[in-house]
C-alpha positions as CSV (number, residue, x, y, z in Angstrom):
1,M,23.7,117.6,107.9
2,Q,26.8,116.4,109.7
3,N,27.7,117.8,113.0
4,K,31.1,119.4,113.6
5,T,32.6,116.4,115.3
6,D,31.5,114.1,112.5
7,L,32.9,116.5,109.9
8,S,36.1,116.9,111.8
9,S,36.7,113.1,112.0
10,L,35.8,112.8,108.3
11,I,38.3,115.5,107.3
12,T,41.0,113.8,109.5
13,A,40.3,110.5,107.7
14,R,40.1,112.1,104.2
15,K,43.1,114.5,104.5
16,P,45.9,111.9,103.8
17,V,43.8,110.5,100.9
18,W,43.2,114.0,99.5
19,I,46.9,114.8,99.7
20,A,48.0,111.5,98.1
21,L,45.5,111.8,95.3
22,S,46.3,115.4,94.7
23,Q,49.7,114.3,93.5
24,L,48.0,113.0,90.3
25,F,47.2,116.6,89.4
26,I,50.7,117.8,89.7
27,I,52.6,118.2,86.5
28,S,56.2,118.2,87.5
29,E,59.2,116.0,88.3
30,Y,58.2,116.4,92.0
31,Q,55.0,114.3,91.6
32,D,54.9,111.2,93.8
33,S,55.1,107.9,92.1
34,P,52.0,105.8,91.7
35,E,53.5,103.3,94.2
36,T,54.0,106.0,96.8
37,I,50.5,107.3,96.4
38,A,49.1,103.7,96.7
39,R,51.0,103.1,99.9
40,T,49.3,106.1,101.5
41,L,45.9,105.0,100.2
42,A,46.4,101.5,101.4
43,A,46.8,102.8,105.0
44,S,43.3,104.4,104.8
45,S,40.1,102.6,105.7
46,Y,38.5,103.5,102.4
47,T,37.7,100.8,99.8
48,I,39.1,101.2,96.2
49,D,35.6,102.2,95.1
50,E,35.3,104.8,97.8
51,I,38.8,106.2,96.9
52,D,37.8,106.3,93.2
53,A,34.6,108.3,94.1
54,I,36.8,110.7,96.2
55,L,39.1,111.2,93.2
56,R,36.2,111.6,90.7
57,Y,33.8,113.8,92.7
58,E,35.9,115.7,95.2
59,L,39.4,116.2,93.7
60,T,38.7,116.2,90.0
61,P,36.2,119.1,90.0
62,A,38.5,121.1,92.3
63,L,41.9,120.4,90.7
64,R,41.2,119.6,87.0
65,A,42.4,123.1,86.0
66,N,45.8,122.4,87.4
67,L,46.3,120.0,84.5
68,S,46.0,122.9,82.0
69,I,49.0,123.9,80.0
70,F,48.6,127.3,81.7
71,A,49.0,125.9,85.2
72,W,52.1,126.7,87.1
73,P,54.1,123.6,87.8
74,G,54.6,122.9,91.5
75,D,55.6,120.2,93.9
76,A,52.5,119.9,96.0
77,F,49.2,121.7,96.9
78,D,49.0,123.7,100.1
79,E,47.4,121.3,102.6
80,A,45.2,124.0,104.3
81,W,44.0,125.2,100.9
82,L,43.3,121.7,99.8
83,V,41.3,120.9,102.9
84,K,39.3,124.2,102.6
85,K,38.7,123.5,98.9
86,L,37.6,119.9,99.3
87,T,35.7,119.9,102.5
88,P,32.4,121.2,100.9
89,R,32.7,118.4,98.4
90,I,32.7,115.6,100.9
91,N,30.1,112.9,99.8
92,R,28.6,115.2,97.2
93,Q,28.4,114.1,93.6
94,P,28.2,116.8,91.1
95,W,25.1,116.9,88.9
96,F,27.4,116.4,85.9
97,S,30.8,114.8,85.6
98,F,33.2,114.7,82.7
99,G,35.0,111.7,84.3
100,L,38.7,111.5,85.0
101,P,40.9,113.7,83.0
102,K,42.9,111.8,80.4
103,A,46.1,113.2,81.8
104,I,45.7,111.2,85.1
105,Q,44.0,108.0,83.9
106,A,47.2,106.0,83.3
107,D,48.7,107.0,86.6
108,W,45.4,106.2,88.4
109,Q,45.3,102.7,86.9
110,Q,48.8,102.1,88.2
111,V,47.9,103.4,91.6
112,K,44.9,101.0,91.7
113,Q,47.1,98.1,90.8
114,Y,49.6,98.9,93.5
115,L,46.8,99.5,96.0
116,A,45.3,96.1,95.3
117,I,48.8,94.5,95.9
118,Y,49.3,96.4,99.2
119,R,45.8,95.6,100.4
120,H,46.3,91.9,99.5
121,K,49.5,91.8,101.5
122,N,47.8,92.8,104.7
């Protein structure tokens, strides 16, 4: 079990990654471009594999329903709601995973390509 200080610093490090990756689950013209998402991710200390795990095991289970045809289009998730929803999922892999939703796979591939470019420049 993590203490409060460790959890707080983990949330601080994760929050910009969560916010950037959450853009993949927004179905509207307000969604950030894969390049913009990658810039934010490149500034984090997480590896591409760690970011992929955060996307798959923290965001996807919590935000997958937003990709439904019944979801209300929006321009962003509320940050406080996102942190509250994702904090219990930190470093926890679900016992079963459907993988990444098809709706975000192409954008995620583009983000990873830009991320590799931005990380290589530094």
